C-alpha positions in Angstrom: -15.3 -16.2 23.6 -13.2 -13.1 23.0 -14.7 -10.0 24.7 -14.4 -6.7 22.9 -14.7 -4.9 26.2 -11.6 -6.5 27.7 -9.4 -7.3 24.7 -6.4 -8.4 26.7 -8.1 -10.3 29.4 -8.9 -13.2 27.1 -5.8 -13.0 24.8 -4.7 -16.5 25.7 -8.2 -17.9 25.1 -8.5 -16.1 21.8 -5.1 -17.3 20.7 -5.9 -20.9 21.6 -9.2 -20.7 19.8 -7.6 -19.2 16.7 -4.9 -22.0 16.6 -7.6 -24.6 17.1 -9.6 -23.1 14.3 -6.6 -22.9 12.0 -5.7 -26.5 12.8 -9.2 -27.7 12.1 -9.2 -26.0 8.8 -5.9 -27.7 7.9 -7.2 -31.2 8.9 -10.4 -30.6 6.8 -8.3 -29.8 3.8 -9.4 -26.1 3.6 -6.9 -23.3 3.4 -7.8 -19.6 3.1 -7.2 -18.4 -0.4 -4.1 -16.1 -0.2 -5.1 -14.3 -3.4 -8.4 -13.4 -1.9 -6.6 -12.2 1.3 -4.3 -10.0 -0.8 -7.1 -8.5 -2.8 -9.0 -7.7 0.4 -5.9 -6.2 2.1 -5.1 -4.1 -1.1 -8.7 -2.7 -1.2 -8.6 -1.9 2.5 -5.2 -0.2 2.1 -6.6 1.8 -0.9 -9.6 3.0 1.1 -7.4 4.0 4.1 -4.9 5.8 1.9 -7.7 7.7 0.2 -8.7 9.0 3.6 -5.1 9.8 4.5 -4.7 11.8 1.2 -7.8 13.8 1.9 -6.6 14.5 5.5 -2.9 15.3 5.0 -2.3 15.8 1.3 0.3 14.1 -0.9 3.6 15.6 0.3 4.4 12.7 2.7 7.2 10.3 2.9 5.0 7.8 4.8 2.4 8.0 2.0 5.1 7.4 -0.6 6.1 4.2 1.2 2.6 3.0 1.8 1.6 3.6 -1.9 4.7 1.8 -3.0 4.0 -1.2 -0.8 0.4 -1.2 -2.1 1.6 -0.9 -5.6 3.8 -3.9 -5.4 1.2 -5.9 -3.6 -1.3 -5.0 -6.4 1.1 -6.1 -9.1 -1.6 -8.1 -11.0 -4.7 -6.4 -9.8 -6.9 -3.6 -11.2 -6.0 -1.5 -8.2 -2.4 -1.2 -9.4 -3.2 1.7 -11.7 -4.7 3.6 -8.7 -1.4 3.2 -6.7 0.7 4.1 -9.7 -1.4 7.2 -10.4 -1.1 8.4 -6.9 2.6 7.6 -6.8 3.0 10.0 -9.8 1.5 12.8 -7.7 3.6 12.0 -4.6 6.9 11.7 -6.4 6.1 15.0 -8.2 5.3 16.7 -5.0 8.4 15.3 -3.2 10.6 16.1 -6.2 11.7 12.5 -6.6 13.3 12.2 -10.0 15.4 9.1 -10.0 15.3 5.5 -8.7 18.1 6.3 -6.4 16.1 9.2 -4.9 13.0 6.9 -4.5 15.1 4.2 -3.0 16.6 6.6 -0.4 13.1 7.6 0.7 12.0 3.9 0.9 15.1 2.9 2.9 14.3 5.6 5.5 11.1 3.8 6.5 11.6 0.1 5.8 13.2 -1.5 2.8 15.1 -4.8 2.4 17.5 -4.8 -0.5 17.4 -8.4 -1.4 13.6 -8.8 -1.1 12.3 -5.5 -2.4 14.7 -4.1 -4.9 13.3 -5.8 -8.0 9.6 -5.3 -7.1 10.0 -1.6 -6.2 12.3 -0.9 -9.1 9.7 -2.4 -11.5 7.0 -0.3 -9.9 9.3 2.8 -10.2 9.7 2.2 -13.9 5.9 2.0 -14.3 5.4 5.2 -12.2 8.0 7.1 -14.2 6.5 6.0 -17.5 3.1 7.2 -16.4 4.6 10.5 -15.2 6.2 11.0 -18.6 3.0 10.0 -20.4 1.0 12.5 -18.4 3.8 15.1 -18.8 3.4 15.9 -15.1 5.4 18.6 -13.4 4.9 20.4 -10.1 1.7 22.3 -10.6 -0.2 24.4 -8.1 -3.5 22.7 -7.3 -2.2 19.3 -8.2 -2.5 18.2 -4.6 -6.1 19.4 -4.4 -6.9 17.5 -7.6 -5.5 14.3 -6.1 -7.5 14.8 -2.9 -10.7 15.3 -4.8 -10.2 12.1 -6.8 -8.8 10.0 -4.0 -12.0 8.1 -3.4 -12.3 6.9 -7.0 
């Protein structure tokens, strides 16, 4: 059994137990549902980012990247609109106006051209459309509004 008091002491035992469990699931014909896993991870990310926004605000390059990753992960989920809406606020606060600007910010953290370009570009198009629809410009208090609504 893995002890929470000494997490590294039983690492090998935990690893072996996890591999054995995964192998037993495979032989039983049961595989974890990847869609359920993505939904859970996306909701957990949304919750964590809501806390982050309340703590540090929206003028953050790391937040931009995390929201973008969450946005492409949530491509067919209801949470997608939450990520898009918060990206509108962040790109406005960071004065990001073009895909090239956005791409430069993403590359600074972690971005793989061949894998991410299409997904991030599609998200960018959606974010810009929402920004245009809302007629958003840099407004005093916009950051406070986002922080107040972050939990919803």
